[in-house]
C-alpha positions as protocol buffer text, in pm:
chain_id: "A"
residue {
  index: 1
  type: UNK
  ca { x: 6 y: -1 z: 15 }
}
residue {
  index: 2
  type: UNK
  ca { x: 161 y: 356 z: -64 }
}
residue {
  index: 3
  type: UNK
  ca { x: 218 y: 586 z: 199 }
}
residue {
  index: 4
  type: UNK
  ca { x: -45 y: 823 z: 39 }
}
residue {
  index: 5
  type: UNK
  ca { x: -358 y: 610 z: 114 }
}
residue {
  index: 6
  type: UNK
  ca { x: -386 y: 768 z: 445 }
}
residue {
  index: 7
  type: UNK
  ca { x: -421 y: 1158 z: 374 }
}
residue {
  index: 8
  type: UNK
  ca { x: -455 y: 1433 z: 632 }
}
residue {
  index: 9
  type: UNK
  ca { x: -522 y: 1156 z: 855 }
}
residue {
  index: 10
  type: UNK
  ca { x: -806 y: 1026 z: 698 }
}
residue {
  index: 11
  type: UNK
  ca { x: -932 y: 674 z: 537 }
}
residue {
  index: 12
  type: UNK
  ca { x: -945 y: 679 z: 154 }
}
residue {
  index: 13
  type: UNK
  ca { x: -1319 y: 500 z: 121 }
}
residue {
  index: 14
  type: UNK
  ca { x: -1281 y: 181 z: -77 }
}
residue {
  index: 15
  type: UNK
  ca { x: -1627 y: 204 z: -238 }
}
residue {
  index: 16
  type: UNK
  ca { x: -1712 y: -129 z: -222 }
}
residue {
  index: 17
  type: UNK
  ca { x: -1406 y: -267 z: -337 }
}
residue {
  index: 18
  type: UNK
  ca { x: -1225 y: -474 z: -52 }
}
residue {
  index: 19
  type: UNK
  ca { x: -928 y: -717 z: -14 }
}
residue {
  index: 20
  type: UNK
  ca { x: -973 y: -1111 z: -67 }
}
residue {
  index: 21
  type: UNK
  ca { x: -797 y: -1364 z: 118 }
}
residue {
  index: 22
  type: UNK
  ca { x: -503 y: -1405 z: -131 }
}
residue {
  index: 23
  type: UNK
  ca { x: -399 y: -1022 z: -188 }
}
residue {
  index: 24
  type: UNK
  ca { x: -534 y: -670 z: -210 }
}
residue {
  index: 25
  type: UNK
  ca { x: -797 y: -549 z: -434 }
}
residue {
  index: 26
  type: UNK
  ca { x: -829 y: -834 z: -689 }
}
residue {
  index: 27
  type: UNK
  ca { x: -1102 y: -734 z: -953 }
}
residue {
  index: 28
  type: UNK
  ca { x: -1042 y: -859 z: -1254 }
}
residue {
  index: 29
  type: UNK
  ca { x: -1110 y: -613 z: -1557 }
}
residue {
  index: 30
  type: UNK
  ca { x: -1377 y: -671 z: -1811 }
}
residue {
  index: 31
  type: UNK
  ca { x: -1255 y: -720 z: -2147 }
}
residue {
  index: 32
  type: UNK
  ca { x: -1495 y: -465 z: -2306 }
}
residue {
  index: 33
  type: UNK
  ca { x: -1290 y: -191 z: -2096 }
}
residue {
  index: 34
  type: UNK
  ca { x: -930 y: -268 z: -2225 }
}
residue {
  index: 35
  type: UNK
  ca { x: -1091 y: -271 z: -2612 }
}
residue {
  index: 36
  type: UNK
  ca { x: -1201 y: 55 z: -2515 }
}
residue {
  index: 37
  type: UNK
  ca { x: -871 y: 168 z: -2458 }
}
residue {
  index: 38
  type: UNK
  ca { x: -654 y: -19 z: -2762 }
}
residue {
  index: 39
  type: UNK
  ca { x: -947 y: 78 z: -3015 }
}
residue {
  index: 40
  type: UNK
  ca { x: -860 y: 462 z: -2934 }
}
residue {
  index: 41
  type: UNK
  ca { x: -506 y: 479 z: -2836 }
}
residue {
  index: 42
  type: UNK
  ca { x: -223 y: 301 z: -3051 }
}
residue {
  index: 43
  type: UNK
  ca { x: 85 y: 142 z: -2898 }
}
residue {
  index: 44
  type: UNK
  ca { x: 462 y: 107 z: -3076 }
}
residue {
  index: 45
  type: UNK
  ca { x: 702 y: -125 z: -2897 }
}
residue {
  index: 46
  type: UNK
  ca { x: 632 y: -343 z: -2617 }
}
residue {
  index: 47
  type: UNK
  ca { x: 381 y: -344 z: -2313 }
}
residue {
  index: 48
  type: UNK
  ca { x: 403 y: -431 z: -1979 }
}
residue {
  index: 49
  type: UNK
  ca { x: 79 y: -512 z: -1794 }
}
residue {
  index: 50
  type: UNK
  ca { x: 206 y: -470 z: -1429 }
}
residue {
  index: 51
  type: UNK
  ca { x: -85 y: -602 z: -1212 }
}
residue {
  index: 52
  type: UNK
  ca { x: -174 y: -856 z: -1438 }
}
residue {
  index: 53
  type: UNK
  ca { x: -407 y: -1075 z: -1183 }
}
residue {
  index: 54
  type: UNK
  ca { x: -579 y: -1337 z: -1392 }
}
residue {
  index: 55
  type: UNK
  ca { x: -477 y: -1237 z: -1726 }
}
residue {
  index: 56
  type: UNK
  ca { x: -813 y: -1040 z: -1813 }
}
residue {
  index: 57
  type: UNK
  ca { x: -637 y: -722 z: -1944 }
}
residue {
  index: 58
  type: UNK
  ca { x: -325 y: -909 z: -2099 }
}
residue {
  index: 59
  type: UNK
  ca { x: -527 y: -1135 z: -2340 }
}
residue {
  index: 60
  type: UNK
  ca { x: -723 y: -838 z: -2506 }
}
residue {
  index: 61
  type: UNK
  ca { x: -339 y: -624 z: -2548 }
}
residue {
  index: 62
  type: UNK
  ca { x: -201 y: -936 z: -2733 }
}
residue {
  index: 63
  type: UNK
  ca { x: -448 y: -824 z: -2990 }
}
residue {
  index: 64
  type: UNK
  ca { x: -251 y: -516 z: -3075 }
}
residue {
  index: 65
  type: UNK
  ca { x: -1 y: -750 z: -3186 }
}
residue {
  index: 66
  type: UNK
  ca { x: 248 y: -612 z: -2962 }
}
residue {
  index: 67
  type: UNK
  ca { x: 455 y: -838 z: -2764 }
}
residue {
  index: 68
  type: UNK
  ca { x: 321 y: -823 z: -2391 }
}
residue {
  index: 69
  type: UNK
  ca { x: 496 y: -858 z: -2063 }
}
residue {
  index: 70
  type: UNK
  ca { x: 270 y: -1001 z: -1753 }
}
residue {
  index: 71
  type: UNK
  ca { x: 334 y: -956 z: -1389 }
}
residue {
  index: 72
  type: UNK
  ca { x: 175 y: -966 z: -1067 }
}
residue {
  index: 73
  type: UNK
  ca { x: 299 y: -929 z: -710 }
}
residue {
  index: 74
  type: UNK
  ca { x: 20 y: -1219 z: -642 }
}
residue {
  index: 75
  type: UNK
  ca { x: 8 y: -1559 z: -823 }
}
residue {
  index: 76
  type: UNK
  ca { x: -343 y: -1511 z: -990 }
}
residue {
  index: 77
  type: UNK
  ca { x: -264 y: -1813 z: -1210 }
}
residue {
  index: 78
  type: UNK
  ca { x: -124 y: -1612 z: -1511 }
}
residue {
  index: 79
  type: UNK
  ca { x: 217 y: -1430 z: -1573 }
}
residue {
  index: 80
  type: UNK
  ca { x: 524 y: -1395 z: -1384 }
}
residue {
  index: 81
  type: UNK
  ca { x: 473 y: -1381 z: -1004 }
}
residue {
  index: 82
  type: UNK
  ca { x: 644 y: -1193 z: -751 }
}
residue {
  index: 83
  type: UNK
  ca { x: 723 y: -900 z: -942 }
}
residue {
  index: 84
  type: UNK
  ca { x: 658 y: -526 z: -723 }
}
residue {
  index: 85
  type: UNK
  ca { x: 622 y: -275 z: -1002 }
}
residue {
  index: 86
  type: UNK
  ca { x: 671 y: -25 z: -667 }
}
residue {
  index: 87
  type: UNK
  ca { x: 956 y: -171 z: -548 }
}
residue {
  index: 88
  type: UNK
  ca { x: 1155 y: -306 z: -868 }
}
residue {
  index: 89
  type: UNK
  ca { x: 985 y: -105 z: -1192 }
}
residue {
  index: 90
  type: UNK
  ca { x: 1195 y: -242 z: -1534 }
}
residue {
  index: 91
  type: UNK
  ca { x: 1132 y: -32 z: -1849 }
}
residue {
  index: 92
  type: UNK
  ca { x: 927 y: -76 z: -2101 }
}
residue {
  index: 93
  type: UNK
  ca { x: 832 y: 118 z: -2412 }
}
residue {
  index: 94
  type: UNK
  ca { x: 463 y: 125 z: -2266 }
}
residue {
  index: 95
  type: UNK
  ca { x: 274 y: 31 z: -1930 }
}
residue {
  index: 96
  type: UNK
  ca { x: -104 y: -31 z: -1909 }
}
residue {
  index: 97
  type: UNK
  ca { x: -265 y: -154 z: -1613 }
}
residue {
  index: 98
  type: UNK
  ca { x: -554 y: -193 z: -1415 }
}
residue {
  index: 99
  type: UNK
  ca { x: -365 y: -115 z: -1048 }
}
residue {
  index: 100
  type: UNK
  ca { x: -490 y: -203 z: -705 }
}
residue {
  index: 101
  type: UNK
  ca { x: -701 y: 54 z: -577 }
}
residue {
  index: 102
  type: UNK
  ca { x: -512 y: 159 z: -266 }
}
residue {
  index: 103
  type: UNK
  ca { x: -158 y: 163 z: -448 }
}
residue {
  index: 104
  type: UNK
  ca { x: -273 y: 392 z: -749 }
}
residue {
  index: 105
  type: UNK
  ca { x: -75 y: 694 z: -684 }
}
residue {
  index: 106
  type: UNK
  ca { x: 229 y: 465 z: -633 }
}
residue {
  index: 107
  type: UNK
  ca { x: 152 y: 327 z: -993 }
}
residue {
  index: 108
  type: UNK
  ca { x: 147 y: 676 z: -1137 }
}
residue {
  index: 109
  type: UNK
  ca { x: 513 y: 765 z: -1003 }
}
residue {
  index: 110
  type: UNK
  ca { x: 651 y: 422 z: -1122 }
}
residue {
  index: 111
  type: UNK
  ca { x: 490 y: 427 z: -1437 }
}
residue {
  index: 112
  type: UNK
  ca { x: 636 y: 794 z: -1527 }
}
residue {
  index: 113
  type: UNK
  ca { x: 970 y: 673 z: -1431 }
}
residue {
  index: 114
  type: UNK
  ca { x: 1003 y: 343 z: -1624 }
}
residue {
  index: 115
  type: UNK
  ca { x: 776 y: 411 z: -1953 }
}
residue {
  index: 116
  type: UNK
  ca { x: 962 y: 544 z: -2254 }
}
residue {
  index: 117
  type: UNK
  ca { x: 625 y: 596 z: -2488 }
}
residue {
  index: 118
  type: UNK
  ca { x: 264 y: 535 z: -2303 }
}
residue {
  index: 119
  type: UNK
  ca { x: 180 y: 500 z: -1960 }
}
residue {
  index: 120
  type: UNK
  ca { x: -217 y: 378 z: -1909 }
}
residue {
  index: 121
  type: UNK
  ca { x: -411 y: 336 z: -1593 }
}
residue {
  index: 122
  type: UNK
  ca { x: -766 y: 267 z: -1547 }
}
residue {
  index: 123
  type: UNK
  ca { x: -897 y: 461 z: -1277 }
}
residue {
  index: 124
  type: UNK
  ca { x: -1197 y: 596 z: -1085 }
}
residue {
  index: 125
  type: UNK
  ca { x: -1297 y: 952 z: -1260 }
}
residue {
  index: 126
  type: UNK
  ca { x: -1242 y: 1116 z: -886 }
}
residue {
  index: 127
  type: UNK
  ca { x: -863 y: 1031 z: -921 }
}
residue {
  index: 128
  type: UNK
  ca { x: -883 y: 1408 z: -1080 }
}
residue {
  index: 129
  type: UNK
  ca { x: -952 y: 1518 z: -744 }
}
residue {
  index: 130
  type: UNK
  ca { x: -748 y: 1588 z: -461 }
}
residue {
  index: 131
  type: UNK
  ca { x: -503 y: 1815 z: -312 }
}
residue {
  index: 132
  type: UNK
  ca { x: -205 y: 1567 z: -252 }
}
residue {
  index: 133
  type: UNK
  ca { x: -267 y: 1431 z: -653 }
}
residue {
  index: 134
  type: UNK
  ca { x: -264 y: 1803 z: -754 }
}
residue {
  index: 135
  type: UNK
  ca { x: 69 y: 1882 z: -599 }
}
residue {
  index: 136
  type: UNK
  ca { x: 270 y: 1543 z: -643 }
}
residue {
  index: 137
  type: UNK
  ca { x: 135 y: 1414 z: -979 }
}
residue {
  index: 138
  type: UNK
  ca { x: -89 y: 1659 z: -1168 }
}
residue {
  index: 139
  type: UNK
  ca { x: 135 y: 1995 z: -1128 }
}
residue {
  index: 140
  type: UNK
  ca { x: 437 y: 1804 z: -1210 }
}
residue {
  index: 141
  type: UNK
  ca { x: 316 y: 1570 z: -1509 }
}
residue {
  index: 142
  type: UNK
  ca { x: -42 y: 1581 z: -1595 }
}
residue {
  index: 143
  type: UNK
  ca { x: -150 y: 1274 z: -1807 }
}
residue {
  index: 144
  type: UNK
  ca { x: -172 y: 1365 z: -2160 }
}
residue {
  index: 145
  type: UNK
  ca { x: -510 y: 1225 z: -2237 }
}
residue {
  index: 146
  type: UNK
  ca { x: -837 y: 1147 z: -2007 }
}
residue {
  index: 147
  type: UNK
  ca { x: -1056 y: 864 z: -2163 }
}
residue {
  index: 148
  type: UNK
  ca { x: -1400 y: 876 z: -1993 }
}
residue {
  index: 149
  type: UNK
  ca { x: -1612 y: 598 z: -2008 }
}
residue {
  index: 150
  type: UNK
  ca { x: -1991 y: 687 z: -2040 }
}
residue {
  index: 151
  type: UNK
  ca { x: -2079 y: 317 z: -1993 }
}
residue {
  index: 152
  type: UNK
  ca { x: -2024 y: 227 z: -1611 }
}
residue {
  index: 153
  type: UNK
  ca { x: -1774 y: -44 z: -1562 }
}
residue {
  index: 154
  type: UNK
  ca { x: -1866 y: -316 z: -1296 }
}
residue {
  index: 155
  type: UNK
  ca { x: -1585 y: -470 z: -1114 }
}
residue {
  index: 156
  type: UNK
  ca { x: -1630 y: -818 z: -952 }
}
residue {
  index: 157
  type: UNK
  ca { x: -1446 y: -1000 z: -709 }
}
residue {
  index: 158
  type: UNK
  ca { x: -1286 y: -1308 z: -879 }
}
residue {
  index: 159
  type: UNK
  ca { x: -1532 y: -1600 z: -909 }
}
residue {
  index: 160
  type: UNK
  ca { x: -1812 y: -1384 z: -792 }
}
residue {
  index: 161
  type: UNK
  ca { x: -2177 y: -1396 z: -867 }
}
residue {
  index: 162
  type: UNK
  ca { x: -2214 y: -1103 z: -1156 }
}
residue {
  index: 163
  type: UNK
  ca { x: -2543 y: -903 z: -1087 }
}
residue {
  index: 164
  type: UNK
  ca { x: -2639 y: -541 z: -1103 }
}
residue {
  index: 165
  type: UNK
  ca { x: -2422 y: -265 z: -1226 }
}
residue {
  index: 166
  type: UNK
  ca { x: -2139 y: -47 z: -1088 }
}
residue {
  index: 167
  type: UNK
  ca { x: -2192 y: 321 z: -977 }
}
residue {
  index: 168
  type: UNK
  ca { x: -1869 y: 431 z: -985 }
}
residue {
  index: 169
  type: UNK
  ca { x: -1697 y: 648 z: -1297 }
}
residue {
  index: 170
  type: UNK
  ca { x: -1383 y: 522 z: -1446 }
}
residue {
  index: 171
  type: UNK
  ca { x: -1158 y: 671 z: -1712 }
}
residue {
  index: 172
  type: UNK
  ca { x: -816 y: 581 z: -1898 }
}
residue {
  index: 173
  type: UNK
  ca { x: -558 y: 845 z: -1763 }
}
residue {
  index: 174
  type: UNK
  ca { x: -283 y: 801 z: -2049 }
}
residue {
  index: 175
  type: UNK
  ca { x: 59 y: 984 z: -2028 }
}
residue {
  index: 176
  type: UNK
  ca { x: 199 y: 1016 z: -2379 }
}
residue {
  index: 177
  type: UNK
  ca { x: 577 y: 1147 z: -2374 }
}
residue {
  index: 178
  type: UNK
  ca { x: 537 y: 1267 z: -2738 }
}
residue {
  index: 179
  type: UNK
  ca { x: 194 y: 1477 z: -2609 }
}
residue {
  index: 180
  type: UNK
  ca { x: 171 y: 1797 z: -2483 }
}
residue {
  index: 181
  type: UNK
  ca { x: -129 y: 1948 z: -2280 }
}
residue {
  index: 182
  type: UNK
  ca { x: -416 y: 1735 z: -2139 }
}
residue {
  index: 183
  type: UNK
  ca { x: -729 y: 1650 z: -2333 }
}
residue {
  index: 184
  type: UNK
  ca { x: -1041 y: 1543 z: -2186 }
}
residue {
  index: 185
  type: UNK
  ca { x: -1230 y: 1273 z: -2418 }
}
residue {
  index: 186
  type: UNK
  ca { x: -1509 y: 1055 z: -2415 }
}
residue {
  index: 187
  type: UNK
  ca { x: -1476 y: 689 z: -2512 }
}
residue {
  index: 188
  type: UNK
  ca { x: -1761 y: 593 z: -2766 }
}
residue {
  index: 189
  type: UNK
  ca { x: -2088 y: 424 z: -2666 }
}
residue {
  index: 190
  type: UNK
  ca { x: -2118 y: 47 z: -2734 }
}
residue {
  index: 191
  type: UNK
  ca { x: -1822 y: -163 z: -2609 }
}
residue {
  index: 192
  type: UNK
  ca { x: -1994 y: -321 z: -2334 }
}
residue {
  index: 193
  type: UNK
  ca { x: -2275 y: -451 z: -2543 }
}
residue {
  index: 194
  type: UNK
  ca { x: -2011 y: -546 z: -2853 }
}
residue {
  index: 195
  type: UNK
  ca { x: -1781 y: -756 z: -2572 }
}
residue {
  index: 196
  type: UNK
  ca { x: -2121 y: -852 z: -2368 }
}
residue {
  index: 197
  type: UNK
  ca { x: -1981 y: -1195 z: -2244 }
}
residue {
  index: 198
  type: UNK
  ca { x: -1702 y: -999 z: -2078 }
}
residue {
  index: 199
  type: UNK
  ca { x: -1900 y: -752 z: -1884 }
}
C-alpha cells in the first residue's frame, strides 16, 4: 500500500472494493474496458501489464500484435509472479494496467519513471480530485489524455456472481511522452454490448 493512502489523517473509502484472502484488491478488468483503450490509443513497442491478475487485460492487449509482458505481485495463475511494480520497476515502451485501488498513486509515479512512450492506468474518474495528487502528480506531470467511460464498468471479485451495475465512474488516464497538454475525451458507446460476455 502506498504511503499516500492515508491522507490528512483520513482513510480513503473503498467504494465496495475490498481485499480478498490472497492479496489486496483483486477485481479482474472486464475485457470490453481494455478494448475501449486499444481501439482509441495506438501503441508502438512492447507493453507491460504490471498488475496482470488472471490475465484478463493482458489477453486483450495481445490483440494489438505487440509483445506483452505480464506480471503481478500475487499468484493469480497468470504471468510472472512476485514482481512488485512499486519496488522493482523495469523499463518498457508502454505500461498498461488496472492498479490495485490502494496503490494507484504509487503506480503513477513508478510508471512515469519507467515507461518510454505511453503509460495508461484504468482509474476512478475521481482520481482527478485531491490536493495531494494535484501537488505530487498533476502539477508536475499531468496525463496527456483522460478517456472517460460513458458506460459504467462493474468490477466483481474473482469468481463472484455477477449482478447489478457499477455506480462509480472510471476513465483511462494516459501519459504520452510525445504529447503536450491534457485532453479530456469520451469513449464511444457500445463497447459493453459488443463484448457482452466480458462484462
